[in-house]
C-alpha positions as CSV (number, residue, x, y, z in Angstrom):
1,M,122.1,-0.2,95.9
2,E,125.1,2.0,96.3
3,T,126.1,1.5,92.7
4,M,122.7,2.7,91.5
5,K,123.0,5.8,93.6
6,E,126.4,6.5,92.2
7,K,125.1,6.1,88.6
8,N,122.2,8.5,89.3
9,H,124.5,11.0,90.9
10,T,126.9,10.7,87.9
11,A,124.1,11.2,85.4
12,L,123.0,14.4,87.3
13,M,126.6,15.7,87.6
14,E,127.8,15.3,84.0
15,F,126.6,14.8,80.4
16,I,128.3,13.1,77.5
17,L,128.3,15.0,74.2
18,L,128.1,12.4,71.5
19,G,129.0,14.9,68.8
20,F,129.2,13.4,65.3
21,G,129.7,9.8,66.4
22,S,129.1,7.7,69.5
23,G,132.3,5.6,69.0
24,P,135.5,6.3,71.0
25,G,138.7,7.7,69.6
26,L,140.0,10.8,67.9
27,K,138.0,12.6,65.2
28,V,140.8,14.3,63.2
29,G,138.6,15.2,60.2
30,P,136.0,17.2,62.3
31,F,138.8,18.7,64.4
32,V,140.5,20.1,61.3
33,V,137.3,21.5,59.8
34,F,136.2,23.1,63.1
35,L,139.7,24.5,63.7
36,A,139.8,26.1,60.2
37,I,136.4,27.6,60.5
38,Y,136.9,28.8,64.0
39,M,140.3,30.4,63.3
40,T,138.8,32.1,60.2
41,T,135.9,33.4,62.3
42,V,138.1,34.8,65.0
43,L,140.6,36.4,62.6
44,G,137.9,37.8,60.3
45,N,135.8,39.3,63.0
46,T,138.8,40.6,64.9
47,I,140.0,42.4,61.8
48,M,136.6,43.9,61.3
49,V,136.5,45.2,64.9
50,F,140.1,46.6,64.5
51,L,139.2,48.4,61.2
52,I,136.1,50.0,62.7
53,R,138.0,51.1,65.8
54,A,141.0,52.4,63.9
55,N,139.3,54.4,61.2
56,S,137.4,57.5,62.1
57,R,135.5,57.4,58.8
58,L,133.8,54.2,60.1
59,H,132.7,55.8,63.4
60,T,129.0,55.8,62.3
61,P,125.9,54.0,63.7
62,M,126.0,51.4,60.9
63,Y,129.6,50.4,61.7
64,F,129.0,50.6,65.5
65,F,126.4,47.9,65.1
66,L,128.6,46.0,62.7
67,M,131.5,46.1,65.2
68,N,129.2,44.7,68.0
69,L,127.9,42.0,65.6
70,S,131.5,40.9,65.0
71,L,132.1,40.8,68.8
72,V,129.0,38.7,69.4
73,D,129.9,36.3,66.5
74,V,133.3,35.6,68.1
75,C,131.7,35.2,71.5
76,Y,129.1,32.7,70.6
77,S,131.4,30.7,68.4
78,S,133.8,30.6,71.3
79,T,131.2,29.0,73.6
80,I,130.9,26.1,71.2
81,A,134.0,25.5,69.0
82,P,136.8,25.1,71.7
83,K,134.9,22.4,73.7
84,A,134.0,20.5,70.5
85,M,137.6,20.6,69.2
86,V,138.9,19.3,72.5
87,S,136.4,16.5,72.3
88,F,137.5,15.6,68.8
89,L,141.2,15.8,69.6
90,T,141.2,14.0,72.9
91,G,138.2,11.7,72.7
92,S,136.9,13.2,76.0
93,K,133.2,13.8,75.5
94,S,132.1,14.6,79.1
95,I,130.9,18.0,80.3
96,S,129.8,18.8,83.8
97,F,126.2,19.6,84.6
98,Y,127.2,23.2,85.5
99,G,129.6,23.4,82.6
100,C,126.7,22.4,80.3
101,A,124.4,25.0,81.9
102,T,127.1,27.7,81.5
103,Q,127.7,26.9,77.9
104,F,124.0,27.0,77.1
105,F,123.4,30.2,79.0
106,F,126.1,32.2,77.1
107,F,125.3,30.6,73.7
108,C,121.6,31.5,74.1
109,L,122.6,35.0,75.3
110,F,124.8,35.8,72.3
111,V,122.6,34.2,69.7
112,T,119.5,36.2,71.0
113,T,121.6,39.4,71.2
114,E,122.6,38.9,67.6
115,V,119.0,38.7,66.6
116,F,118.3,42.1,68.1
117,I,121.5,43.6,66.7
118,L,120.4,42.6,63.2
119,T,117.1,44.3,63.9
120,A,118.8,47.5,65.1
121,M,120.9,47.5,61.9
122,A,117.7,47.3,59.8
123,Y,116.2,50.3,61.9
124,D,119.4,52.2,61.3
125,R,119.3,51.6,57.5
126,Y,115.6,52.7,57.5
127,N,116.5,56.0,59.2
128,A,119.5,56.6,57.0
129,I,117.6,56.1,53.7
130,C,114.1,57.2,54.5
131,N,114.8,60.1,57.0
132,P,118.3,61.3,56.0
133,L,117.8,64.8,57.4
134,Q,116.8,63.6,60.8
135,Y,119.3,60.7,60.8
136,P,121.9,62.4,63.1
137,I,119.1,62.9,65.7
138,T,117.2,59.6,65.4
139,M,120.5,57.6,65.4
140,S,122.5,59.6,67.9
141,K,125.2,58.0,70.0
142,Q,122.8,57.8,72.9
143,V,120.2,56.1,70.8
144,C,122.7,53.6,69.4
145,L,124.0,52.8,72.9
146,Q,120.4,52.3,74.2
147,L,119.7,49.9,71.3
148,M,122.8,48.0,72.0
149,V,122.2,47.7,75.8
150,G,118.6,46.7,75.0
151,S,119.9,43.9,72.8
152,Y,122.1,42.5,75.5
153,V,119.3,42.9,78.1
154,C,116.8,41.0,75.9
155,G,119.4,38.3,75.2
156,S,120.1,38.0,79.0
157,V,116.5,37.7,79.9
158,N,115.7,35.1,77.2
159,S,118.8,33.1,78.1
160,M,118.0,33.1,81.8
161,V,114.5,31.9,81.3
162,H,115.5,29.0,79.1
163,T,118.5,28.1,81.3
164,V,116.3,28.0,84.5
165,F,113.5,26.0,82.8
166,T,115.8,23.5,81.2
167,F,118.3,22.9,84.0
168,T,115.7,22.5,86.8
169,L,114.4,19.4,85.0
170,C,115.1,16.0,86.4
171,F,117.7,14.1,84.5
172,C,117.7,10.6,85.9
173,G,118.1,8.4,82.8
174,S,120.7,8.5,80.1
175,N,123.2,11.3,80.2
176,E,124.2,11.1,76.5
177,I,123.4,14.3,74.6
178,D,123.1,13.5,70.9
179,H,124.8,16.8,69.9
180,F,128.1,18.5,69.9
181,F,127.1,21.2,72.4
182,C,124.4,21.7,75.1
183,D,121.2,22.8,73.4
184,I,117.6,22.7,74.5
185,P,116.0,20.0,72.1
186,P,118.5,17.2,72.9
187,L,118.5,18.1,76.6
188,L,114.7,17.9,76.8
189,S,114.8,14.5,75.2
190,L,116.9,13.3,78.2
191,S,114.6,14.5,80.9
192,C,112.6,11.9,82.8
193,T,109.9,14.4,83.7
194,N,107.2,16.0,81.5
195,T,108.6,18.6,79.2
196,D,105.4,20.0,77.7
197,I,105.8,23.3,79.5
198,N,109.4,23.6,78.4
199,E,108.6,22.9,74.8
200,L,105.7,25.4,75.0
201,V,108.1,28.1,76.5
202,L,110.7,27.3,73.8
203,F,108.3,27.6,71.0
204,T,106.5,30.7,72.4
205,L,109.6,32.7,73.2
206,S,111.5,31.6,70.0
207,S,108.4,32.4,67.8
208,L,107.8,35.7,69.6
209,I,111.4,36.9,69.2
210,I,111.8,35.7,65.6
211,V,108.5,36.9,64.4
212,S,108.6,40.3,66.2
213,T,112.1,41.2,65.1
214,L,111.6,39.8,61.6
215,M,108.5,42.0,61.3
216,V,110.5,45.1,62.2
217,I,113.1,44.1,59.6
218,L,110.6,43.4,56.9
219,V,108.6,46.7,57.5
220,S,111.9,48.6,57.6
221,Y,112.9,47.2,54.2
222,A,109.5,47.8,52.7
223,Y,109.9,51.5,53.5
224,I,113.6,51.3,52.3
225,I,112.7,49.7,49.0
226,S,109.9,52.2,48.5
227,A,112.3,55.1,49.1
228,I,115.0,53.7,46.8
229,L,112.5,53.3,43.9
230,R,111.7,57.0,44.2
231,I,115.3,58.0,43.6
232,R,115.5,59.3,40.1
233,T,119.0,58.2,39.0
234,A,120.1,54.6,38.6
235,E,123.4,55.4,40.3
236,G,121.6,56.8,43.3
237,R,119.4,53.7,43.6
238,R,122.4,51.4,43.2
239,R,124.3,53.3,45.9
240,A,121.4,53.3,48.4
241,F,120.6,49.6,47.8
242,S,124.3,48.6,48.2
243,T,124.3,49.7,51.8
244,C,121.5,47.1,52.6
245,T,122.4,44.0,50.6
246,S,125.0,42.7,53.0
247,H,122.6,43.0,55.9
248,M,119.8,41.3,53.9
249,M,122.1,38.4,53.2
250,S,123.0,38.0,56.9
251,V,119.4,38.2,58.0
252,S,118.3,35.6,55.5
253,L,121.0,33.1,56.5
254,F,120.6,33.6,60.3
255,Y,116.8,33.8,60.5
256,G,116.4,30.8,58.2
257,T,118.5,28.5,60.3
258,L,117.0,29.7,63.6
259,T,113.5,29.3,62.4
260,F,114.3,25.7,61.3
261,M,116.0,24.9,64.6
262,Y,113.7,26.3,67.2
263,T,110.1,26.6,65.9
264,Q,109.5,23.1,64.5
265,P,107.9,20.5,66.8
266,S,110.4,18.2,68.6
267,S,108.6,15.1,67.0
268,L,109.8,16.3,63.5
269,A,113.4,17.1,64.5
270,S,116.1,14.8,63.2
271,P,119.3,14.7,65.4
272,T,121.6,14.5,62.4
273,Q,119.9,17.2,60.5
274,S,119.9,19.5,63.7
275,K,123.6,19.0,64.1
276,V,124.4,19.9,60.5
277,V,122.2,23.0,60.7
278,S,123.7,23.9,64.1
279,V,127.2,23.8,62.6
280,F,126.0,26.3,60.0
281,Y,124.6,28.9,62.3
282,T,127.1,28.5,65.2
283,L,130.3,28.4,63.1
284,V,129.7,29.0,59.3
285,I,127.6,32.1,59.5
286,P,129.9,33.9,62.0
287,M,132.8,33.1,59.6
288,L,130.8,34.4,56.6
289,N,129.6,37.7,58.2
290,P,133.0,39.5,57.9
291,L,133.3,38.4,54.3
292,I,129.8,39.5,53.4
293,Y,130.2,42.9,55.0
294,S,133.8,43.5,53.7
295,L,133.6,42.2,50.1
296,R,130.4,44.1,49.4
297,N,131.3,47.3,51.3
298,K,133.5,50.0,49.7
299,D,134.2,51.8,53.0
300,V,135.5,48.6,54.7
301,K,137.7,47.7,51.7
302,E,139.2,51.1,51.5
303,A,139.9,51.1,55.3
304,L,141.5,47.7,54.9
305,G,143.6,48.9,52.0
306,R,144.8,52.0,54.0
307,N,145.8,49.9,57.0
308,I,147.7,47.4,54.8
309,S,149.5,50.2,53.0
310,S,150.4,51.9,56.3
311,V,152.0,48.6,57.5
312,F,154.1,48.1,54.4
313,L,155.2,51.8,54.1
314,K,156.6,51.9,57.6
């Protein structure tokens, strides 16, 4: 009897993250891959933040949002990658109940915040291209700050709701999470109580956030494309459109994976497929964002060149 109590207590106090294999031992291959991606993510996004902070020419609303996007990318990758790499390197797959809840809260916070930052960036491009004369007023420092604070507030509220709903469930059976981090779908599958309400809340909030923000982005770009097509010169159209292509690529990658992960019914979800997609949007996309915004952005490339030149000329 005492043994059963201890087992139930253990199941409630910690989870086992199975990751990419249930067998014991080190996972050198996944560790090397995760380490390379994570280091590239941190380095690339840190350089982006430094460039924007150090160059006065980049002190504009567009780069203010881009700097915060880079910060959020580092933050939510850092909630996932270090724990996964420790697990791969040491073979220790356990995570405490409260550690799991904390990891999930911050992951959900930063991912949701990124959704709203991408939406704010689309609104910024709309004002810059469609209302250039009013742009200094419509995208003033105060407005930019309000949009950014609002993004974090929305992220915090969404994260709190999901964290409370998920971690107040009763987990009295298996404590093995078939994932490499604490996420809602695999956690719901472990609950020994009815999760219909949780699944409804997940689907409703995820759909509401994704659909509403995506509508803002799509409507903004509909106006942007209409305005660009009215520009008479080909060079003018190319220059106007070039300021939007990087953002459009980020939106397509990020929203595509989020929609796949959190709006499909749990009965259709494949654990292996979910893990692969999760690697893509938790690690690969944050790594790609600095490359997307730097390689296709003349201002960022020039700022990088000036900073490199100043280092070597000293």
